[in-house]
Structure formats: C-alpha cells, structure tokens
N, C-alpha and C positions, 0 to 999 in steps of 0.2 A: 835478935829475931824475933816479929810478930805474926805470929800464925792463926789463922783462924781454919778451925777442921768443922764440915759440915757431911750429916749424913741423912738421907731423907727415904731410902730405899725401903724401909720398914715399917712396921706400926710403931717407930720410936724414933721420933727426930731428936738427933743426938748433934750437940754443939760444944766446940770447945774453942777456947782463946791461951794460947800460951805464949811467954816471953820467953825464949829461948828454951830451958828443960823445966819452966816454973808454971806451972797450968793455975790461968788466973781464974777461968771460968769452966765452967762443965755443967751439962745439964742433959738429962733426957727426959721428953717430955711424950707422952704416951697418945696416940692419937688413933683413928680411924680414916683414912681418907682425907685428910682435913688437914695437915702438914702447910698447906699453902696460907692458910690462918695467922699461922706463929712463924714460919720461918727466919721472917725480917724483922718478928718482934724479937726473938732469940738472939738475932745477932747483934742487934742496937743493945741487948741487956749484956754480951760478952764485951762490945765496945766499951759501954758505959763503966764496967767492971773495970777494964782494963786502962778508964780513963786516956781512950785513944779514939781518933775520928777513923771511920773504914777507910780511908787515905792512907791511913797511916801503918794498915797491913805492912808485910813483906812479902807474904804468901798466903794462899790459900792451900787447902787441901779438902779435895771432895771427894766420898763415896760414889762410884760409878755403876755402884748395883751389884751384882743381880737384884730384883726384887720388883716393887710395885711398880708397874711402867710410868705413870703419872709421879710416882713419889721419887725414882733413879733421877727424872729428867728435871725436877723441883733444885737441888742442891747443884747437880751441875750446869744448870743454866744460870742460878744464882753465881756460883764461883767463875765462872766466864764470864759474867759481867762486871764482876769486883776487877776479876785480873783484866780487862779491858780500860776499865775505870782509870787506871795510872798503868803508864810503862813498866813501871819497875816492880809493881804487883805480880807473882812468879803464879802459876797456876800448878800443883800438883794432883795426881789422882791416886786413887786408893781402893782396892777392891771393898766393896762392903761384909761381902764373907770374912776378908783377914781384918779388918776397923772389930765386926762382931767378937773375933777370937781374940782380939790382942789384949783384953785383960785376963787373961788364962795363961799358966806358964803350963807346956804339954802337947800331948797331941787334942788335938781339939775339932771336934766334929762342929760345923756351924753349918746350918740351914734355916731355909725360908721357905714355908708352903708355896706351893703351885699348883695344886688341887692334883683331885683324880690321883691320891696315892704318890706323886710326884715330890721332891724340892729340887730349888738350886742347892746346890751343897756341896762342900768339902772337906776334908779333913788337912789340917797344918798343923806343923810343928812347928811351935811359936815361940820355940827357944832358939831354932835354925830360919826363920822365915821360911821354910821348905815345904810343897805342898807332899802330902803323904798318897792323898786322891783330888787330882786336879778338880776345879770349879766346873760342874757341869748340872744340865737336866737330867736329874736321876730319882727312880724310886727310890723314896726313905729307907725303906727295907734290903737295898742293895748297899745302900751308903752307909746304913746299920750295921752291915758283915763286918766292917773294918775293926781295926783296932783305935781305940780313942781313949784319953783322958776324961775330959769334960765333952759335956756337948750342950750347945747353946742353938735358940732360936730367935725368931724376929721379934719376939713378943720383950724376950728376957734375954740379957747379955750386957756384958761391961765391958769398956774399952779403958785401954790404957795408950792415952795420947803420944807417951814417949816414945812407944813401941811406931804409932803411926808415923810418928815424927822420923825414923829411921828407915820405915818400910815404903815410904812415898816414891812416886813415880813424876819427874818431871815431865809436862804437859808444854810441849816445845813452841804448838798453834795454840793457842786458846780456843779459838774460832771452831776447829773443827775437833775439839773432845765430844766423843759421840760415846753415850751409856752405854753398858755394858747388858745388855738384855737375857743373852742367854736363848731367848727364841723367839719366834716373831709375836705380832700382836693377834688375838683372834681375828681380827680383821684382817691382817694380811694373809691369815690362815687360811679364811673363807674365800679369799681372791683365786687361790688355787684349787678351789672345789670345783 
C-alpha cells in the first residue's frame, strides 16, 4: 500500500510517503503563509524518493484542520484532486491536532494559536487514540488546566506516520470533504454584525 500523508494547516507543511509500514519520505517544511509555494514540490519529492508516479498511490491521507483557514484548504484540495485523478486512489482524513500529537506516547495537549488568548486544541491519549479533552476553540489557560504529559503547538511537533495509518478515517465521497475550521472566518463573523 503506497500512502501519501499531507498536512498544511499549521506553520509547518508536513509530507510523508509510506509503503505499507515503511516510511520512504518524510519532511517538515516551516513557513509563514507560503505552503502553496512548496506543497506540490514536496509531493513531487516524495514520489521521486519512492520512485513512483502520483497515479501509483493507493491512498492519500490529509490533515483537515483545524488551523490556518487558507492552510487547511490547501492539503484538503490537493488530496481531493489526487483522489479524483484515479478512482482507485482512496482519500482519508485525519485531524491536524491528532497528527501533531501522534509522535508522542501518553496524554498530549495539541494546540494551534487562534489569537486573543484562544487556541484550537485538544488533549488526546495517543496510546488509545481517545480524546481526554475534545477538539475545540478554547482559551489556552482552560485547556492547560487539564493533566497532560506533552504539549505541542503549530510551530513544533513530531508525527508518527504509522499511527496516522491506523487513525485515518475514510472519506467516502472525496468531492464533499470539507475542512474542519472549528469557527467561522472573520468575513463570516462580520456578516452577522
């Protein structure tokens, strides 16, 4: 099984290519609102390293957010395009917060800054893949009151692609996949005022 994993919802563009449970390629590209510049380059590098064409993939796993509004849409859009490229490429989704927590064993507080003292965050037991505190838009101070072993944020985290392969969720209809924003955009909020 040839699997591409991509997430662009944070300050770090994450890309990995796995053949079954062997990690062929993995990269963390830091950036500031410029993932669009490198996302396709990273996918091309992964395919070169695996000596495969894009059409040879069996599945794509995309981080669906929460996170940067534009960033979340990039990986989701690219994943949807790849899955529609060839019918036998299956599309899967993973929470960006789960992806960020996957490289640690125990209770992991994963958070992405949402400004004004808030974050998109959760606490997950990565040994059981169970939430201790559900994903939410929450005050950082409130989330930090829970017990946890590790804390990761949008600037620095490590991914365990093998956990992602186990935690993925199938997207039955790729064209209908919608990112998980956890809140309205500023433009949508201004419409209500």
